[in-house]
N, C-alpha and C positions, 0 to 999 in steps of 0.2 A: 735486785733489789725487790722490784716489781713482783718479777715471780714469784720470790717468797714470802711477800705481803699477799699475794691472790691466794697463794696454797694456802697461808695462815687463815684467811679469814675463808676460805672454802673451808677447809677443818672446822673450824670451830662452829661453821653454820651448822656442817653435815651434825656435829657429834651434839649441838643444841638440840637440833627439828628431826635426826635421822632422816635429810631425804638429799640420796641423791644426784637427782637431774637437778637438782638448783645447787648445789657445790660444785659440780661442772660446767654451769653457767657462769658462777659468779670465778670460778677462775680463767676460765677465758676470755671474760668482761674485763679482771684485772690484767690480761696479757695487751688488752686495746691499748693502754698505756705506753707500751712501745712502737706502735704503729708511727709517729713522729721519726725517729731513729729506723726505723723499716725502709719508711716510703719516705725516703726523702727524696728532695728533686736532686739529680743528677748535673752539677754545674764544673762547665768545663774554665779554663785557665781566663780571665777579664771574667767571665759571667757573673752576673747579680740574680741569685734566687729567690730574692724577696726584697723588694722594693717600699720608698714610702707611698707609692698608690696601694701595693699590696694589703700593707700594713693598716690601710686608712679602710680600706673596704674590709677588712677583718674587725677592725673598732664597731662598722656603722654596724654590720651585719649579727655583733655580739650584741649588742645594745638592744638592738631589733629583736632577736631573738629573747631577752634576757623582758624585756618588756612585754613580749607574747608570750612566757610563761610565767610571767606575774600574773597578769590578765588570766590566763587560763584558770591559774589557782585560787583567785580572787571569784571567777564565775565558779568555779568548783566548790569554795566556802560557801557563798553567799546562796548560792541557786539550791540547795539541800535547807538553808535557813527560810529562805521564802517561801519554798512547800510544805516545809515542817508548820510555819506559823500558819498556814490556812487548814491546813490536813489537823491540827491539833497534837503533833506527834513531838514526841522530847525528843527521841533516838535517832542515830544512823546504823546501818551498821558500819562493822568495821571492813568489811570487805569495801568499801566504796575508797578507804587510801588508797589504797594500792593504784587502783582507776584513775585519781586523779593525779596520782604523781607520773604514771606515764602516760596519761593526757598533756601534763605541761610538758615532758621532757619532747615527747613530739609536735607540740607547739613551736618552743623553744628551739627544735632541729630542723623543723620546716619551714621556719619563717627565718632562720639565721641561712639556710642553701638556699631559699629564692631568693635572698637579698645580697648574695653575695653570687649567682646566677645573675641578675636584673643588672647589678654594679658591672662585672665586668663585661656583661654587652652592651651598655651603656657607651662605655670605655673603649669598646672594637670600633661601633657605630661612629663613634667624631672622625676626622680628616687628620 
């Protein structure tokens, strides 16, 4: 199902723009949804793969990552407004918008990853 959606979205993007490189990237990005099924932790009988502590850490990391992305979007939107206010410009380039999205994704994943590492490290230090 994920493969079909990735293929159709890539094909539609290719037909709309004629860009082959982006279509291939979108197809590979669509397959990233299968990572949970492919890289699932192997457990034996009686072992638990995901417990309450893992769930709490994932929730905290997700919330902190979302707040970092929100802050990045707010800064990315208010920064040009503030600069344009003093320079008397009333337009920004459309090339700025993808940069804003990428910056927000980097902020989300960076903060989420750092939070996960810090919280698991904090738990490992306790006796």
